[in-house]
C-alpha angles and dihedrals in degrees: 000000000000128000121295117213122185128197119198119196121186122188125193117203115240089238092062114115098208143037120268114230119211122195117190123192123195141082086331121029120220134190112189134179120209114197119205112284094021139105124214125195131200124188123190147129125250098027109174105173143005123202121189117191144151131218103219145121136243090290095054117114119191128172127171150131135239136197130194114197121187124197120197120203102208118203118246113262112227115233114259121245090254093063120081 
């Protein structure tokens, strides 16, 4: 199997009242902070889990979106003996 690379993008709506926290576990660990109105990206191999949370109170409002994109690098397939 070829390499697997994942990109994680997290967007926090400008109307959010607190920062989104993103914890990424895998070959590389990441801890990202996404302020309201911003997007943060993380690119790595071997990502196993992503946790998105907020440290707020009952008056906290957070809205956002996330995308996980995975790219597979497939190995070249050698031509069979029947092909010339």
